[in-house]
C-alpha positions as a Python dict, from the first residue, in 0.01 Angstrom:
ca = {
    (1, 'M'): (0, 0, 0),
    (2, 'S'): (60, -346, -135),
    (3, 'E'): (277, -623, 3),
    (4, 'Q'): (473, -624, -321),
    (5, 'I'): (764, -393, -389),
    (6, 'A'): (641, -84, -573),
    (7, 'K'): (800, 237, -698),
    (8, 'L'): (715, 568, -535),
    (9, 'L'): (949, 802, -725),
    (10, 'D'): (1216, 779, -994),
    (11, 'G'): (1424, 1034, -1184),
    (12, 'I'): (1672, 1064, -895),
    (13, 'V'): (2044, 1081, -973),
    (14, 'W'): (2177, 916, -654),
    (15, 'G'): (1941, 901, -358),
    (16, 'E'): (2041, 875, 7),
    (17, 'S'): (1917, 921, 363),
    (18, 'P'): (1540, 859, 343),
    (19, 'R'): (1351, 1004, 640),
    (20, 'W'): (977, 991, 718),
    (21, 'R'): (843, 1320, 858),
    (22, 'H'): (519, 1519, 836),
    (23, 'D'): (349, 1251, 625),
    (24, 'K'): (615, 1267, 356),
    (25, 'L'): (937, 1089, 269),
    (26, 'W'): (1237, 1321, 270),
    (27, 'F'): (1564, 1231, 99),
    (28, 'S'): (1891, 1364, -39),
    (29, 'D'): (1974, 1339, -408),
    (30, 'I'): (2349, 1345, -358),
    (31, 'F'): (2466, 1403, -713),
    (32, 'G'): (2147, 1581, -814),
    (33, 'K'): (2257, 1823, -538),
    (34, 'Q'): (1909, 1860, -393),
    (35, 'V'): (1701, 1770, -90),
    (36, 'K'): (1340, 1681, -167),
    (37, 'N'): (1035, 1523, -13),
    (38, 'V'): (761, 1318, -173),
    (39, 'D'): (409, 1230, -65),
    (40, 'L'): (249, 889, -98),
    (41, 'E'): (98, 988, -433),
    (42, 'G'): (445, 1038, -576),
    (43, 'N'): (434, 1421, -578),
    (44, 'A'): (785, 1550, -513),
    (45, 'T'): (875, 1892, -372),
    (46, 'L'): (1216, 2060, -383),
    (47, 'I'): (1327, 2162, -35),
    (48, 'A'): (1676, 2290, -107),
    (49, 'D'): (1943, 2310, -374),
    (50, 'V'): (2269, 2202, -209),
    (51, 'P'): (2567, 2267, -440),
    (52, 'T'): (2802, 2119, -179),
    (53, 'I'): (2631, 1776, -215),
    (54, 'P'): (2377, 1670, 52),
    (55, 'S'): (2386, 1341, 239),
    (56, 'G'): (2258, 1272, 593),
    (57, 'L'): (1942, 1452, 708),
    (58, 'G'): (1792, 1525, 1049),
    (59, 'W'): (1590, 1778, 1245),
    (60, 'G'): (1668, 1970, 1561),
    (61, 'E'): (1415, 2010, 1840),
    (62, 'D'): (1329, 2350, 1689),
    (63, 'G'): (1207, 2170, 1376),
    (64, 'N'): (1479, 2309, 1151),
    (65, 'L'): (1645, 2077, 900),
    (66, 'L'): (2013, 1979, 927),
    (67, 'I'): (2208, 1851, 627),
    (68, 'A'): (2548, 1677, 623),
    (69, 'T'): (2730, 1781, 304),
    (70, 'G'): (3019, 1674, 88),
    (71, 'A'): (3195, 2000, 174),
    (72, 'V'): (3251, 1833, 512),
    (73, 'N'): (3018, 2060, 701),
    (74, 'I'): (2676, 2053, 862),
    (75, 'L'): (2417, 2298, 735),
    (76, 'K'): (2123, 2417, 944),
    (77, 'Q'): (1808, 2578, 816),
    (78, 'K'): (1731, 2916, 970),
    (79, 'N'): (1461, 3155, 853),
    (80, 'G'): (1425, 2956, 533),
    (81, 'E'): (1797, 2965, 448),
    (82, 'F'): (2081, 2723, 518),
    (83, 'Q'): (2388, 2830, 711),
    (84, 'I'): (2696, 2638, 821),
    (85, 'L'): (2644, 2505, 1172),
    (86, 'A'): (2976, 2319, 1194),
    (87, 'D'): (3278, 2298, 963),
    (88, 'L'): (3452, 1962, 1001),
    (89, 'S'): (3686, 2003, 704),
    (90, 'H'): (3999, 2072, 911),
    (91, 'S'): (4010, 1707, 1023),
    (92, 'A'): (3789, 1490, 803),
    (93, 'V'): (3834, 1410, 435),
    (94, 'G'): (3469, 1315, 408),
    (95, 'I'): (3146, 1274, 600),
    (96, 'N'): (2853, 1053, 522),
    (97, 'D'): (2531, 982, 705),
    (98, 'M'): (2396, 1156, 1014),
    (99, 'V'): (2129, 1108, 1278),
    (100, 'V'): (1995, 1374, 1516),
    (101, 'D'): (1856, 1310, 1865),
    (102, 'T'): (1573, 1489, 2047),
    (103, 'K'): (1823, 1728, 2208),
    (104, 'S'): (1946, 1845, 1864),
    (105, 'N'): (2275, 1656, 1898),
    (106, 'A'): (2389, 1535, 1555),
    (107, 'Y'): (2601, 1221, 1517),
    (108, 'V'): (2801, 1224, 1193),
    (109, 'G'): (3006, 949, 1029),
    (110, 'C'): (3352, 1086, 938),
    (111, 'Y'): (3663, 946, 772),
    (112, 'G'): (4016, 1067, 719),
    (113, 'Y'): (4074, 897, 383),
    (114, 'D'): (3909, 859, 44),
    (115, 'V'): (3665, 571, 92),
    (116, 'R'): (3668, 500, -282),
    (117, 'T'): (4028, 378, -252),
    (118, 'Y'): (3969, 140, 39),
    (119, 'Q'): (4103, -214, 16),
    (120, 'P'): (4064, -477, 293),
    (121, 'G'): (4347, -459, 542),
    (122, 'M'): (4427, -92, 485),
    (123, 'D'): (4519, 112, 791),
    (124, 'V'): (4244, 378, 788),
    (125, 'D'): (4102, 633, 1027),
    (126, 'A'): (3726, 674, 1064),
    (127, 'W'): (3509, 793, 1350),
    (128, 'V'): (3180, 944, 1472),
    (129, 'T'): (3165, 1315, 1547),
    (130, 'L'): (2909, 1468, 1782),
    (131, 'V'): (2793, 1811, 1662),
    (132, 'R'): (2611, 2000, 1936),
    (133, 'P'): (2329, 2252, 1879),
    (134, 'D'): (2568, 2546, 1924),
    (135, 'G'): (2796, 2417, 1646),
    (136, 'S'): (3070, 2286, 1872),
    (137, 'F'): (3183, 1933, 1798),
    (138, 'E'): (3403, 1650, 1921),
    (139, 'K'): (3505, 1298, 1825),
    (140, 'V'): (3303, 1055, 2038),
    (141, 'A'): (3393, 717, 1884),
    (142, 'D'): (3683, 606, 1665),
    (143, 'G'): (3857, 291, 1548),
    (144, 'M'): (3612, 226, 1263),
    (145, 'I'): (3662, 158, 894),
    (146, 'C'): (3360, 327, 736),
    (147, 'P'): (3083, 455, 967),
    (148, 'N'): (2775, 490, 751),
    (149, 'G'): (2405, 468, 840),
    (150, 'M'): (2308, 541, 1200),
    (151, 'V'): (1996, 516, 1412),
    (152, 'I'): (1905, 616, 1767),
    (153, 'S'): (1681, 384, 1968),
    (154, 'E'): (1328, 495, 2053),
    (155, 'D'): (1422, 561, 2417),
    (156, 'Q'): (1716, 777, 2299),
    (157, 'K'): (1961, 566, 2499),
    (158, 'K'): (2152, 383, 2225),
    (159, 'L'): (2321, 472, 1899),
    (160, 'I'): (2364, 198, 1637),
    (161, 'V'): (2625, 260, 1367),
    (162, 'A'): (2666, 61, 1045),
    (163, 'D'): (3038, 10, 981),
    (164, 'T'): (3010, -85, 614),
    (165, 'F'): (3352, -227, 538),
    (166, 'A'): (3374, -407, 874),
    (167, 'K'): (3037, -576, 799),
    (168, 'Q'): (2917, -489, 1146),
    (169, 'L'): (2654, -298, 1338),
    (170, 'L'): (2810, -129, 1641),
    (171, 'S'): (2619, -22, 1951),
    (172, 'F'): (2694, 263, 2192),
    (173, 'D'): (2523, 390, 2504),
    (174, 'I'): (2439, 760, 2479),
    (175, 'L'): (2553, 952, 2788),
    (176, 'P'): (2357, 1246, 2934),
    (177, 'D'): (2604, 1492, 2777),
    (178, 'G'): (2571, 1329, 2433),
    (179, 'G'): (2895, 1133, 2456),
    (180, 'L'): (2916, 762, 2380),
    (181, 'S'): (3025, 466, 2593),
    (182, 'N'): (3000, 87, 2615),
    (183, 'R'): (3094, 18, 2254),
    (184, 'H'): (3022, -335, 2141),
    (185, 'V'): (2934, -531, 1828),
    (186, 'W'): (2555, -539, 1799),
    (187, 'A'): (2567, -779, 1505),
    (188, 'D'): (2816, -925, 1258),
    (189, 'L'): (2665, -938, 910),
    (190, 'E'): (2740, -1135, 596),
    (191, 'G'): (2746, -819, 384),
    (192, 'G'): (2838, -458, 449),
    (193, 'P'): (2545, -248, 579),
    (194, 'D'): (2478, 98, 436),
    (195, 'G'): (2171, 295, 549),
    (196, 'I'): (1978, 159, 848),
    (197, 'T'): (1667, 216, 1056),
    (198, 'M'): (1509, 51, 1361),
    (199, 'D'): (1161, -77, 1439),
    (200, 'K'): (962, -56, 1761),
    (201, 'D'): (1075, -406, 1860),
    (202, 'G'): (1438, -292, 1858),
    (203, 'N'): (1536, -476, 1541),
    (204, 'V'): (1753, -304, 1280),
    (205, 'W'): (1665, -287, 911),
    (206, 'A'): (1980, -260, 701),
    (207, 'A'): (2037, -208, 330),
    (208, 'I'): (2312, -445, 209),
    (209, 'P'): (2403, -297, -133),
    (210, 'H'): (2639, -561, -270),
    (211, 'M'): (2394, -840, -188),
    (212, 'G'): (2093, -656, -329),
    (213, 'I'): (1888, -701, -13),
    (214, 'V'): (1742, -524, 287),
    (215, 'I'): (1736, -732, 604),
    (216, 'Q'): (1561, -713, 938),
    (217, 'V'): (1810, -833, 1198),
    (218, 'E'): (1793, -868, 1573),
    (219, 'E'): (2076, -805, 1818),
    (220, 'G'): (2325, -1089, 1788),
    (221, 'G'): (2286, -1120, 1410),
    (222, 'T'): (1982, -1341, 1351),
    (223, 'V'): (1813, -1231, 1028),
    (224, 'L'): (1434, -1217, 1062),
    (225, 'Q'): (1343, -1093, 715),
    (226, 'N'): (1530, -1071, 388),
    (227, 'I'): (1385, -864, 103),
    (228, 'R'): (1552, -874, -237),
    (229, 'F'): (1546, -581, -480),
    (230, 'N'): (1611, -573, -854),
    (231, 'K'): (1813, -254, -810),
    (232, 'T'): (2087, -192, -553),
    (233, 'P'): (1943, -82, -216),
    (234, 'L'): (2141, 194, -42),
    (235, 'A'): (1931, 308, 253),
    (236, 'C'): (1595, 249, 416),
    (237, 'T'): (1348, 386, 668),
    (238, 'L'): (1010, 289, 813),
    (239, 'G'): (716, 525, 777),
    (240, 'G'): (375, 573, 623),
    (241, 'P'): (42, 636, 799),
    (242, 'N'): (88, 338, 1031),
    (243, 'G'): (468, 333, 1035),
    (244, 'D'): (481, -9, 869),
    (245, 'I'): (598, 87, 521),
    (246, 'L'): (962, 15, 440),
    (247, 'F'): (1093, 285, 205),
    (248, 'V'): (1416, 198, 25),
    (249, 'V'): (1640, 417, -189),
    (250, 'T'): (1782, 209, -474),
    (251, 'V'): (2024, 272, -761),
    (252, 'D'): (2069, 105, -1097),
    (253, 'A'): (2401, -81, -1095),
    (254, 'H'): (2427, -25, -1470),
    (255, 'K'): (2410, 352, -1420),
    (256, 'E'): (2665, 391, -1143),
    (257, 'L'): (2847, 721, -1167),
    (258, 'S'): (3207, 733, -1287),
    (259, 'E'): (3476, 975, -1174),
    (260, 'D'): (3415, 1180, -1489),
    (261, 'D'): (3041, 1190, -1416),
    (262, 'L'): (3107, 1333, -1072),
    (263, 'K'): (3304, 1618, -1228),
    (264, 'D'): (3045, 1688, -1498),
    (265, 'Q'): (2702, 1781, -1364),
    (266, 'D'): (2531, 1730, -1701),
    (267, 'A'): (2677, 1380, -1727),
    (268, 'A'): (2565, 1298, -1373),
    (269, 'L'): (2214, 1426, -1439),
    (270, 'S'): (2188, 1209, -1749),
    (271, 'K'): (2217, 898, -1532),
    (272, 'K'): (1900, 919, -1327),
    (273, 'G'): (1904, 554, -1230),
    (274, 'S'): (1803, 597, -865),
    (275, 'C'): (1453, 567, -726),
    (276, 'I'): (1249, 519, -409),
    (277, 'E'): (1073, 187, -367),
    (278, 'Y'): (843, 67, -90),
    (279, 'I'): (684, -241, 55),
    (280, 'S'): (448, -310, 347),
    (281, 'V'): (614, -501, 630),
    (282, 'G'): (492, -631, 964),
    (283, 'A'): (722, -409, 1170),
    (284, 'K'): (655, -47, 1266),
    (285, 'G'): (900, 240, 1287),
    (286, 'F'): (909, 531, 1529),
    (287, 'G'): (1052, 813, 1319),
    (288, 'T'): (1430, 773, 1362),
    (289, 'P'): (1615, 833, 1144),
}
């Protein structure tokens, strides 16, 4: 791996939720309606077709994959097939990213409005839902604008949530029962964070789409590294053989999908402007998300 930004995989419609696991990078192609993984040689493998639009990914302690979907439910792999673990559609208009802890508790960003219509100052309802391994769920944090990327600290004691439109990273203590407490602002940021990850030193790496950068930031908001991309970065994770490769899902701003594209699968597939890029960094990850 070089210290320059390089491309691992292209031909993605709209990538999201990169995760490093079993020596491969896993990701959702939201509008390609697939979950895939790719090895370091660029060989991609289809894991699942997800007609309901995949987003956040995670694994339970049994090793089975969980997928947050645009149908506002959480799917769980069982015997090679995906079944609905939890249906959140009765309360949420949409869900986004997700992170899963070592007890198979899934934390899901939810919102009660169409995020595409958001304007600063709007009175909106957004929150984090805890989905337990048995499929039961409850709201564990609210009062947000747009909860997006999430990461759990290496010791499993803290949850960090990127509130994109608030331009903040929020921190919560994770209680023994999976609930959250001690909410506070972990960092105020200049731009709105999307997908995030954390390194072994406890610093957060955050994709800032509208600024075209991924930053490494410590608690309190001091930026330690700032990496600029030619395409728009949406989400990131740390992985690779030594855990020190920053993988970033990017999209081409000139190929952003329109409302008509989202209704027409052929039109969406014609705009494969998303890819996975990578760069060696000094920090090391620990596998979450």
